[in-house]
C-alpha positions in Angstrom: -10.1 13.9 -5.6 -11.5 11.4 -3.2 -10.4 11.1 0.4 -7.8 8.4 1.2 -9.0 5.6 3.4 -7.5 5.0 6.9 -5.3 1.9 6.4 -2.9 -0.1 8.5 0.7 -0.9 7.4 -0.3 -4.5 7.0 -3.0 -3.7 4.5 -0.7 -1.4 2.5 2.1 -4.0 2.4 -0.3 -6.7 1.3 -1.5 -4.4 -1.6 2.1 -3.6 -2.7 3.2 -7.2 -2.6 0.3 -8.2 -4.8 1.5 -5.5 -7.2 4.9 -7.1 -7.4 6.9 -5.4 -4.6 9.1 -7.5 -2.4 10.2 -6.8 1.2 13.9 -6.1 1.1 14.6 -4.8 4.6 13.5 -3.4 7.9 14.9 -0.8 10.2 13.0 -0.2 13.4 9.3 0.4 12.6 9.9 1.0 8.8 9.7 -1.6 6.1 11.4 -1.2 2.8 9.8 -2.7 -0.4 11.3 -2.8 -3.8 10.1 -3.5 -7.3 12.3 -3.7 -10.4 11.0 -2.9 -13.8 12.5 -0.6 -16.3 12.7 1.8 -13.3 13.3 0.6 -9.8 10.8 1.8 -7.3 11.6 1.7 -3.5 8.9 2.4 -1.0 9.3 2.9 2.7 6.2 1.9 4.8 6.1 2.8 8.5 4.6 -0.2 10.4 1.8 1.7 12.1 -1.7 0.7 13.0 -3.1 3.7 11.1 -1.0 5.4 8.4 -1.6 9.2 8.2 -3.1 10.5 4.9 0.0 12.5 4.0 2.2 9.4 4.5 -0.2 7.3 2.5 -0.1 9.8 -0.3 3.7 9.7 -0.3 3.7 5.9 -0.4 1.4 6.0 -3.5 3.8 8.5 -5.1 6.9 6.4 -4.3 5.3 3.2 -5.6 4.7 4.9 -9.0 1.2 3.5 -9.1 -1.8 5.6 -9.9 -4.0 6.9 -7.1 -7.0 5.5 -8.9 -5.5 2.0 -9.0 -4.9 2.3 -5.2 -8.4 3.6 -4.5 -10.1 0.9 -6.6 -8.4 -1.9 -4.7 -9.4 -0.5 -1.3 -13.0 0.6 -2.2 -13.9 -2.7 -3.9 -16.9 -4.3 -2.2 -16.0 -7.8 -1.1 -18.8 -10.3 -1.6 -20.6 -11.4 1.5 -20.7 -15.0 2.5 -24.1 -16.6 2.4 -25.5 -17.2 5.8 -26.1 -20.8 6.8 
């Protein structure tokens, strides 16, 4: 199993919204996202600069997405812009 990357809450929330989650609430430094399919998934993301690996693992589990799907998104190489 590969090591989880160090991510900010902003990066995780952007990923989840691209996967169909919507922000439904906030209480203090925690943001609640929800996705309705056959089964409703609710994910709580703490709005931190760096999310600890254990918390990130819990977010992946709550979202009912595969760890591989998560890792592929964050390990993709973004194409570099050509220099002028």
